[in-house]
C-alpha positions as protocol buffer text, in pm:
chain_id: "A"
residue {
  index: 1
  type: MET
  ca { x: 1 y: -5 z: 5 }
}
residue {
  index: 2
  type: SER
  ca { x: 170 y: 332 z: -102 }
}
residue {
  index: 3
  type: LYS
  ca { x: 190 y: 634 z: 146 }
}
residue {
  index: 4
  type: GLN
  ca { x: -100 y: 803 z: -81 }
}
residue {
  index: 5
  type: GLY
  ca { x: -329 y: 539 z: 2 }
}
residue {
  index: 6
  type: PHE
  ca { x: -395 y: 671 z: 350 }
}
residue {
  index: 7
  type: ALA
  ca { x: -263 y: 1004 z: 330 }
}
residue {
  index: 8
  type: GLY
  ca { x: -413 y: 1228 z: 582 }
}
residue {
  index: 9
  type: LYS
  ca { x: -614 y: 983 z: 725 }
}
residue {
  index: 10
  type: SER
  ca { x: -670 y: 898 z: 1097 }
}
residue {
  index: 11
  type: VAL
  ca { x: -651 y: 540 z: 1215 }
}
residue {
  index: 12
  type: LEU
  ca { x: -733 y: 387 z: 1557 }
}
residue {
  index: 13
  type: VAL
  ca { x: -583 y: 65 z: 1635 }
}
residue {
  index: 14
  type: THR
  ca { x: -647 y: -117 z: 1970 }
}
residue {
  index: 15
  type: GLY
  ca { x: -431 y: -379 z: 2113 }
}
residue {
  index: 16
  type: ALA
  ca { x: -144 y: -193 z: 1943 }
}
residue {
  index: 17
  type: ALA
  ca { x: 155 y: -241 z: 2226 }
}
residue {
  index: 18
  type: GLY
  ca { x: 251 y: -547 z: 2047 }
}
residue {
  index: 19
  type: GLY
  ca { x: 175 y: -855 z: 1820 }
}
residue {
  index: 20
  type: ILE
  ca { x: -94 y: -787 z: 1520 }
}
residue {
  index: 21
  type: GLY
  ca { x: -184 y: -461 z: 1663 }
}
residue {
  index: 22
  type: ARG
  ca { x: 159 y: -312 z: 1652 }
}
residue {
  index: 23
  type: ALA
  ca { x: 223 y: -472 z: 1327 }
}
residue {
  index: 24
  type: ALA
  ca { x: -109 y: -305 z: 1178 }
}
residue {
  index: 25
  type: ALA
  ca { x: -34 y: 27 z: 1359 }
}
residue {
  index: 26
  type: LEU
  ca { x: 308 y: 6 z: 1185 }
}
residue {
  index: 27
  type: ALA
  ca { x: 157 y: -78 z: 834 }
}
residue {
  index: 28
  type: PHE
  ca { x: -109 y: 178 z: 837 }
}
residue {
  index: 29
  type: ALA
  ca { x: 151 y: 432 z: 961 }
}
residue {
  index: 30
  type: ALA
  ca { x: 415 y: 317 z: 638 }
}
residue {
  index: 31
  type: ALA
  ca { x: 83 y: 384 z: 422 }
}
residue {
  index: 32
  type: GLY
  ca { x: 57 y: 731 z: 538 }
}
residue {
  index: 33
  type: ALA
  ca { x: -179 y: 734 z: 779 }
}
residue {
  index: 34
  type: ARG
  ca { x: -168 y: 914 z: 1121 }
}
residue {
  index: 35
  type: VAL
  ca { x: -223 y: 652 z: 1398 }
}
residue {
  index: 36
  type: ALA
  ca { x: -357 y: 667 z: 1741 }
}
residue {
  index: 37
  type: VAL
  ca { x: -200 y: 378 z: 1912 }
}
residue {
  index: 38
  type: VAL
  ca { x: -422 y: 203 z: 2186 }
}
residue {
  index: 39
  type: ASP
  ca { x: -378 y: -49 z: 2463 }
}
residue {
  index: 40
  type: VAL
  ca { x: -370 y: -104 z: 2842 }
}
residue {
  index: 41
  type: ASP
  ca { x: -1 y: -139 z: 2810 }
}
residue {
  index: 42
  type: ALA
  ca { x: 146 y: 215 z: 2828 }
}
residue {
  index: 43
  type: LYS
  ca { x: 508 y: 90 z: 2785 }
}
residue {
  index: 44
  type: GLY
  ca { x: 437 y: -127 z: 2504 }
}
residue {
  index: 45
  type: GLY
  ca { x: 208 y: 144 z: 2335 }
}
residue {
  index: 46
  type: GLU
  ca { x: 472 y: 428 z: 2349 }
}
residue {
  index: 47
  type: ASP
  ca { x: 729 y: 191 z: 2210 }
}
residue {
  index: 48
  type: THR
  ca { x: 509 y: 124 z: 1900 }
}
residue {
  index: 49
  type: VAL
  ca { x: 451 y: 515 z: 1877 }
}
residue {
  index: 50
  type: ALA
  ca { x: 832 y: 552 z: 1894 }
}
residue {
  index: 51
  type: MET
  ca { x: 878 y: 306 z: 1595 }
}
residue {
  index: 52
  type: ILE
  ca { x: 633 y: 477 z: 1393 }
}
residue {
  index: 53
  type: ALA
  ca { x: 789 y: 819 z: 1468 }
}
residue {
  index: 54
  type: GLN
  ca { x: 1128 y: 712 z: 1380 }
}
residue {
  index: 55
  type: PRO
  ca { x: 1084 y: 702 z: 1019 }
}
residue {
  index: 56
  type: GLY
  ca { x: 865 y: 1027 z: 1013 }
}
residue {
  index: 57
  type: GLY
  ca { x: 524 y: 887 z: 1080 }
}
residue {
  index: 58
  type: GLU
  ca { x: 271 y: 1057 z: 1323 }
}
residue {
  index: 59
  type: ALA
  ca { x: 119 y: 867 z: 1610 }
}
residue {
  index: 60
  type: PHE
  ca { x: 19 y: 918 z: 1996 }
}
residue {
  index: 61
  type: PHE
  ca { x: -53 y: 677 z: 2244 }
}
residue {
  index: 62
  type: VAL
  ca { x: -408 y: 637 z: 2420 }
}
residue {
  index: 63
  type: LYS
  ca { x: -426 y: 415 z: 2728 }
}
residue {
  index: 64
  type: THR
  ca { x: -745 y: 249 z: 2723 }
}
residue {
  index: 65
  type: ASP
  ca { x: -951 y: -55 z: 2875 }
}
residue {
  index: 66
  type: VAL
  ca { x: -1169 y: -161 z: 2595 }
}
residue {
  index: 67
  type: SER
  ca { x: -1398 y: -323 z: 2832 }
}
residue {
  index: 68
  type: GLN
  ca { x: -1490 y: 15 z: 3008 }
}
residue {
  index: 69
  type: SER
  ca { x: -1739 y: 225 z: 2812 }
}
residue {
  index: 70
  type: ALA
  ca { x: -1625 y: 593 z: 2942 }
}
residue {
  index: 71
  type: GLN
  ca { x: -1260 y: 480 z: 2842 }
}
residue {
  index: 72
  type: VAL
  ca { x: -1345 y: 368 z: 2495 }
}
residue {
  index: 73
  type: GLU
  ca { x: -1586 y: 693 z: 2466 }
}
residue {
  index: 74
  type: ALA
  ca { x: -1293 y: 913 z: 2572 }
}
residue {
  index: 75
  type: MET
  ca { x: -1056 y: 714 z: 2326 }
}
residue {
  index: 76
  type: VAL
  ca { x: -1231 y: 827 z: 2020 }
}
residue {
  index: 77
  type: ALA
  ca { x: -1297 y: 1157 z: 2156 }
}
residue {
  index: 78
  type: ALA
  ca { x: -912 y: 1191 z: 2179 }
}
residue {
  index: 79
  type: VAL
  ca { x: -858 y: 1089 z: 1839 }
}
residue {
  index: 80
  type: VAL
  ca { x: -1132 y: 1341 z: 1686 }
}
residue {
  index: 81
  type: GLU
  ca { x: -997 y: 1615 z: 1909 }
}
residue {
  index: 82
  type: ARG
  ca { x: -644 y: 1570 z: 1795 }
}
residue {
  index: 83
  type: TRP
  ca { x: -702 y: 1491 z: 1400 }
}
residue {
  index: 84
  type: GLY
  ca { x: -1073 y: 1626 z: 1372 }
}
residue {
  index: 85
  type: ARG
  ca { x: -1208 y: 1297 z: 1255 }
}
residue {
  index: 86
  type: LEU
  ca { x: -1157 y: 895 z: 1271 }
}
residue {
  index: 87
  type: ASP
  ca { x: -1136 y: 763 z: 932 }
}
residue {
  index: 88
  type: CYS
  ca { x: -1057 y: 377 z: 1026 }
}
residue {
  index: 89
  type: ALA
  ca { x: -1064 y: 164 z: 1310 }
}
residue {
  index: 90
  type: PHE
  ca { x: -903 y: -157 z: 1362 }
}
residue {
  index: 91
  type: ASN
  ca { x: -1058 y: -320 z: 1686 }
}
residue {
  index: 92
  type: ASN
  ca { x: -785 y: -566 z: 1758 }
}
residue {
  index: 93
  type: ALA
  ca { x: -753 y: -609 z: 2137 }
}
residue {
  index: 94
  type: GLY
  ca { x: -853 y: -948 z: 2261 }
}
residue {
  index: 95
  type: ILE
  ca { x: -747 y: -1207 z: 2511 }
}
residue {
  index: 96
  type: GLU
  ca { x: -716 y: -1591 z: 2534 }
}
residue {
  index: 97
  type: ILE
  ca { x: -647 y: -1724 z: 2876 }
}
residue {
  index: 98
  type: GLU
  ca { x: -799 y: -2079 z: 2866 }
}
residue {
  index: 99
  type: HIS
  ca { x: -701 y: -2411 z: 2759 }
}
residue {
  index: 100
  type: LEU
  ca { x: -983 y: -2656 z: 2897 }
}
residue {
  index: 101
  type: PRO
  ca { x: -1276 y: -2830 z: 2783 }
}
residue {
  index: 102
  type: LEU
  ca { x: -1623 y: -2649 z: 2803 }
}
residue {
  index: 103
  type: ALA
  ca { x: -1742 y: -2854 z: 3101 }
}
residue {
  index: 104
  type: ASP
  ca { x: -1409 y: -2745 z: 3307 }
}
residue {
  index: 105
  type: SER
  ca { x: -1462 y: -2374 z: 3209 }
}
residue {
  index: 106
  type: ASP
  ca { x: -1512 y: -2132 z: 3494 }
}
residue {
  index: 107
  type: GLU
  ca { x: -1741 y: -1825 z: 3539 }
}
residue {
  index: 108
  type: ALA
  ca { x: -1454 y: -1588 z: 3605 }
}
residue {
  index: 109
  type: THR
  ca { x: -1280 y: -1687 z: 3301 }
}
residue {
  index: 110
  type: PHE
  ca { x: -1613 y: -1642 z: 3097 }
}
residue {
  index: 111
  type: ASP
  ca { x: -1667 y: -1317 z: 3211 }
}
residue {
  index: 112
  type: ARG
  ca { x: -1295 y: -1177 z: 3164 }
}
residue {
  index: 113
  type: VAL
  ca { x: -1292 y: -1327 z: 2791 }
}
residue {
  index: 114
  type: ILE
  ca { x: -1646 y: -1209 z: 2691 }
}
residue {
  index: 115
  type: GLY
  ca { x: -1571 y: -885 z: 2861 }
}
residue {
  index: 116
  type: VAL
  ca { x: -1279 y: -794 z: 2654 }
}
residue {
  index: 117
  type: ASN
  ca { x: -1340 y: -1000 z: 2318 }
}
residue {
  index: 118
  type: VAL
  ca { x: -1704 y: -919 z: 2274 }
}
residue {
  index: 119
  type: LYS
  ca { x: -1798 y: -629 z: 2481 }
}
residue {
  index: 120
  type: GLY
  ca { x: -1485 y: -442 z: 2403 }
}
residue {
  index: 121
  type: VAL
  ca { x: -1562 y: -481 z: 2042 }
}
residue {
  index: 122
  type: TRP
  ca { x: -1906 y: -371 z: 2078 }
}
residue {
  index: 123
  type: LEU
  ca { x: -1815 y: -82 z: 2287 }
}
residue {
  index: 124
  type: CYS
  ca { x: -1549 y: 53 z: 2017 }
}
residue {
  index: 125
  type: MET
  ca { x: -1803 y: -13 z: 1734 }
}
residue {
  index: 126
  type: LYS
  ca { x: -2061 y: 162 z: 1929 }
}
residue {
  index: 127
  type: HIS
  ca { x: -1858 y: 491 z: 1968 }
}
residue {
  index: 128
  type: GLU
  ca { x: -1664 y: 446 z: 1633 }
}
residue {
  index: 129
  type: ILE
  ca { x: -1984 y: 438 z: 1469 }
}
residue {
  index: 130
  type: ARG
  ca { x: -2145 y: 726 z: 1640 }
}
residue {
  index: 131
  type: GLN
  ca { x: -1822 y: 948 z: 1520 }
}
residue {
  index: 132
  type: MET
  ca { x: -1850 y: 806 z: 1161 }
}
residue {
  index: 133
  type: LEU
  ca { x: -2198 y: 893 z: 1123 }
}
residue {
  index: 134
  type: LYS
  ca { x: -2125 y: 1256 z: 1213 }
}
residue {
  index: 135
  type: GLN
  ca { x: -1866 y: 1268 z: 970 }
}
residue {
  index: 136
  type: GLY
  ca { x: -2015 y: 1088 z: 661 }
}
residue {
  index: 137
  type: GLY
  ca { x: -1855 y: 736 z: 686 }
}
residue {
  index: 138
  type: GLY
  ca { x: -1538 y: 544 z: 776 }
}
residue {
  index: 139
  type: THR
  ca { x: -1413 y: 194 z: 776 }
}
residue {
  index: 140
  type: ILE
  ca { x: -1376 y: -70 z: 1040 }
}
residue {
  index: 141
  type: VAL
  ca { x: -1213 y: -403 z: 1084 }
}
residue {
  index: 142
  type: ASN
  ca { x: -1250 y: -623 z: 1372 }
}
residue {
  index: 143
  type: THR
  ca { x: -1024 y: -915 z: 1454 }
}
residue {
  index: 144
  type: ALA
  ca { x: -1214 y: -1219 z: 1484 }
}
residue {
  index: 145
  type: SER
  ca { x: -1044 y: -1551 z: 1427 }
}
residue {
  index: 146
  type: VAL
  ca { x: -1077 y: -1895 z: 1250 }
}
residue {
  index: 147
  type: ALA
  ca { x: -1212 y: -1999 z: 1593 }
}
residue {
  index: 148
  type: GLY
  ca { x: -1500 y: -1751 z: 1469 }
}
residue {
  index: 149
  type: LEU
  ca { x: -1538 y: -1985 z: 1178 }
}
residue {
  index: 150
  type: VAL
  ca { x: -1527 y: -2331 z: 1299 }
}
residue {
  index: 151
  type: GLY
  ca { x: -1491 y: -2485 z: 1655 }
}
residue {
  index: 152
  type: ALA
  ca { x: -1188 y: -2452 z: 1873 }
}
residue {
  index: 153
  type: PRO
  ca { x: -1148 y: -2769 z: 2122 }
}
residue {
  index: 154
  type: LEU
  ca { x: -1000 y: -2644 z: 2467 }
}
residue {
  index: 155
  type: MET
  ca { x: -1102 y: -2291 z: 2365 }
}
residue {
  index: 156
  type: PRO
  ca { x: -1486 y: -2281 z: 2400 }
}
residue {
  index: 157
  type: LEU
  ca { x: -1489 y: -1935 z: 2565 }
}
residue {
  index: 158
  type: TYR
  ca { x: -1257 y: -1784 z: 2332 }
}
residue {
  index: 159
  type: ALA
  ca { x: -1481 y: -1971 z: 2028 }
}
residue {
  index: 160
  type: ALA
  ca { x: -1769 y: -1817 z: 2157 }
}
residue {
  index: 161
  type: SER
  ca { x: -1634 y: -1480 z: 2158 }
}
residue {
  index: 162
  type: LYS
  ca { x: -1491 y: -1488 z: 1810 }
}
residue {
  index: 163
  type: HIS
  ca { x: -1819 y: -1600 z: 1663 }
}
residue {
  index: 164
  type: ALA
  ca { x: -1982 y: -1305 z: 1850 }
}
residue {
  index: 165
  type: VAL
  ca { x: -1733 y: -1089 z: 1679 }
}
residue {
  index: 166
  type: VAL
  ca { x: -1832 y: -1211 z: 1351 }
}
residue {
  index: 167
  type: GLY
  ca { x: -2206 y: -1180 z: 1427 }
}
residue {
  index: 168
  type: LEU
  ca { x: -2127 y: -814 z: 1538 }
}
residue {
  index: 169
  type: THR
  ca { x: -1948 y: -737 z: 1228 }
}
residue {
  index: 170
  type: LYS
  ca { x: -2217 y: -880 z: 994 }
}
residue {
  index: 171
  type: THR
  ca { x: -2480 y: -674 z: 1171 }
}
residue {
  index: 172
  type: ALA
  ca { x: -2299 y: -350 z: 1171 }
}
residue {
  index: 173
  type: ALA
  ca { x: -2199 y: -385 z: 808 }
}
residue {
  index: 174
  type: ALA
  ca { x: -2582 y: -424 z: 732 }
}
residue {
  index: 175
  type: GLU
  ca { x: -2687 y: -149 z: 921 }
}
residue {
  index: 176
  type: TYR
  ca { x: -2468 y: 108 z: 841 }
}
residue {
  index: 177
  type: GLY
  ca { x: -2366 y: 26 z: 496 }
}
residue {
  index: 178
  type: LYS
  ca { x: -2586 y: 310 z: 316 }
}
residue {
  index: 179
  type: ALA
  ca { x: -2434 y: 562 z: 579 }
}
residue {
  index: 180
  type: GLY
  ca { x: -2101 y: 509 z: 416 }
}
residue {
  index: 181
  type: ILE
  ca { x: -1947 y: 286 z: 675 }
}
residue {
  index: 182
  type: ARG
  ca { x: -1766 y: -55 z: 593 }
}
residue {
  index: 183
  type: VAL
  ca { x: -1721 y: -313 z: 846 }
}
residue {
  index: 184
  type: ASN
  ca { x: -1544 y: -621 z: 807 }
}
residue {
  index: 185
  type: SER
  ca { x: -1330 y: -847 z: 1000 }
}
residue {
  index: 186
  type: VAL
  ca { x: -1014 y: -1043 z: 962 }
}
residue {
  index: 187
  type: CYS
  ca { x: -999 y: -1410 z: 1094 }
}
residue {
  index: 188
  type: PRO
  ca { x: -654 y: -1507 z: 1159 }
}
residue {
  index: 189
  type: GLY
  ca { x: -515 y: -1881 z: 1153 }
}
residue {
  index: 190
  type: ILE
  ca { x: -247 y: -1943 z: 1431 }
}
residue {
  index: 191
  type: ILE
  ca { x: -2 y: -1661 z: 1414 }
}
residue {
  index: 192
  type: ARG
  ca { x: 341 y: -1624 z: 1576 }
}
residue {
  index: 193
  type: THR
  ca { x: 284 y: -1378 z: 1848 }
}
residue {
  index: 194
  type: PRO
  ca { x: 370 y: -1313 z: 2212 }
}
residue {
  index: 195
  type: MET
  ca { x: 69 y: -1463 z: 2288 }
}
residue {
  index: 196
  type: LEU
  ca { x: 135 y: -1800 z: 2101 }
}
residue {
  index: 197
  type: GLU
  ca { x: 506 y: -1809 z: 2244 }
}
residue {
  index: 198
  type: ARG
  ca { x: 374 y: -1828 z: 2587 }
}
residue {
  index: 199
  type: ALA
  ca { x: 125 y: -2126 z: 2492 }
}
residue {
  index: 200
  type: LEU
  ca { x: 405 y: -2297 z: 2311 }
}
residue {
  index: 201
  type: GLU
  ca { x: 635 y: -2232 z: 2651 }
}
residue {
  index: 202
  type: ARG
  ca { x: 355 y: -2414 z: 2839 }
}
residue {
  index: 203
  type: GLU
  ca { x: 318 y: -2701 z: 2581 }
}
residue {
  index: 204
  type: PRO
  ca { x: 607 y: -2718 z: 2342 }
}
residue {
  index: 205
  type: ARG
  ca { x: 474 y: -3033 z: 2193 }
}
residue {
  index: 206
  type: ARG
  ca { x: 170 y: -2858 z: 2046 }
}
residue {
  index: 207
  type: GLU
  ca { x: 388 y: -2658 z: 1790 }
}
residue {
  index: 208
  type: LYS
  ca { x: 410 y: -2998 z: 1567 }
}
residue {
  index: 209
  type: SER
  ca { x: 29 y: -3048 z: 1532 }
}
residue {
  index: 210
  type: ILE
  ca { x: -34 y: -2677 z: 1501 }
}
residue {
  index: 211
  type: LEU
  ca { x: 194 y: -2672 z: 1176 }
}
residue {
  index: 212
  type: LYS
  ca { x: 16 y: -2960 z: 1051 }
}
residue {
  index: 213
  type: ALA
  ca { x: -324 y: -2780 z: 1073 }
}
residue {
  index: 214
  type: HIS
  ca { x: -183 y: -2546 z: 821 }
}
residue {
  index: 215
  type: PRO
  ca { x: -174 y: -2667 z: 450 }
}
residue {
  index: 216
  type: ILE
  ca { x: 82 y: -2371 z: 387 }
}
residue {
  index: 217
  type: GLY
  ca { x: 327 y: -2564 z: 612 }
}
residue {
  index: 218
  type: ARG
  ca { x: 404 y: -2279 z: 839 }
}
residue {
  index: 219
  type: LEU
  ca { x: 264 y: -2046 z: 1116 }
}
residue {
  index: 220
  type: GLY
  ca { x: 122 y: -1693 z: 1011 }
}
residue {
  index: 221
  type: GLU
  ca { x: 321 y: -1392 z: 1075 }
}
residue {
  index: 222
  type: ALA
  ca { x: 151 y: -1067 z: 1226 }
}
residue {
  index: 223
  type: GLU
  ca { x: 260 y: -864 z: 955 }
}
residue {
  index: 224
  type: GLU
  ca { x: 63 y: -1084 z: 732 }
}
residue {
  index: 225
  type: ILE
  ca { x: -270 y: -989 z: 927 }
}
residue {
  index: 226
  type: ALA
  ca { x: -177 y: -650 z: 930 }
}
residue {
  index: 227
  type: ASN
  ca { x: -178 y: -625 z: 547 }
}
residue {
  index: 228
  type: ALA
  ca { x: -510 y: -779 z: 563 }
}
residue {
  index: 229
  type: ALA
  ca { x: -648 y: -532 z: 794 }
}
residue {
  index: 230
  type: VAL
  ca { x: -481 y: -228 z: 582 }
}
residue {
  index: 231
  type: TRP
  ca { x: -629 y: -376 z: 261 }
}
residue {
  index: 232
  type: LEU
  ca { x: -974 y: -394 z: 403 }
}
residue {
  index: 233
  type: CYS
  ca { x: -958 y: -35 z: 524 }
}
residue {
  index: 234
  type: SER
  ca { x: -846 y: 93 z: 216 }
}
residue {
  index: 235
  type: ASP
  ca { x: -1017 y: 222 z: -95 }
}
residue {
  index: 236
  type: ALA
  ca { x: -926 y: -104 z: -283 }
}
residue {
  index: 237
  type: ALA
  ca { x: -1190 y: -306 z: -74 }
}
residue {
  index: 238
  type: SER
  ca { x: -1460 y: -10 z: -135 }
}
residue {
  index: 239
  type: PHE
  ca { x: -1712 y: -281 z: -224 }
}
residue {
  index: 240
  type: VAL
  ca { x: -1633 y: -522 z: 62 }
}
residue {
  index: 241
  type: THR
  ca { x: -1835 y: -478 z: 386 }
}
residue {
  index: 242
  type: GLY
  ca { x: -1972 y: -794 z: 602 }
}
residue {
  index: 243
  type: HIS
  ca { x: -1690 y: -997 z: 528 }
}
residue {
  index: 244
  type: GLN
  ca { x: -1486 y: -1253 z: 739 }
}
residue {
  index: 245
  type: LEU
  ca { x: -1141 y: -1259 z: 596 }
}
residue {
  index: 246
  type: ALA
  ca { x: -964 y: -1572 z: 679 }
}
residue {
  index: 247
  type: VAL
  ca { x: -593 y: -1527 z: 657 }
}
residue {
  index: 248
  type: ASP
  ca { x: -522 y: -1874 z: 775 }
}
residue {
  index: 249
  type: GLY
  ca { x: -251 y: -2037 z: 573 }
}
residue {
  index: 250
  type: GLY
  ca { x: -577 y: -2257 z: 455 }
}
residue {
  index: 251
  type: LEU
  ca { x: -650 y: -2413 z: 801 }
}
residue {
  index: 252
  type: THR
  ca { x: -1017 y: -2376 z: 734 }
}
residue {
  index: 253
  type: ALA
  ca { x: -999 y: -2527 z: 367 }
}
residue {
  index: 254
  type: ILE
  ca { x: -948 y: -2873 z: 508 }
}
């Protein structure tokens, strides 16, 4: 994506202190966007801002817990105060904190996973869409997962949360398409991120089976998901809305 593609546009990326979010923030900046870097991790978020600024990009950090309505509302307001509008939002913040069958799941874990992965995306869309309606349009991409397209044994709550993200995405696309707001989701396969590395540290034997699940023969990289999010937000995807883009190395093909 050339710098002309997002020149003058303001973009918000949640979960941008590392992993897919950081890769996306850097990719949007490389395409010419001004980027609001959002996360609960202030150190990681400021590091992402510094990485954008180093080659001359424009960014600032907004510390936000996406499960808290007042903080999300303030996040959108901060972007609008700084740049006058919000052109694109990549709602990427999410957690995965379980490795148990459904019957062994506990209520606290359910509340935490749904609170961040579902309520967080809903709150972000709610406030982003309100601003986009005021300004006459915009684009939103939500991070779902292949676990939002198929079942995910030992991750039932995560799978439920990502199926919910798909439902929110499709519904918002149907509701706001005529208002000039496109809403899509990206559905990563298994991506090499700090979250995955922590899981493999706990169970190193899982890597072989994970690799086998991807016909392409390798894990995905954060930059590959970032590129998909940038494309979905770009004018090149102007007729794409309500779509779940699987970037999964063929995992859902078999």
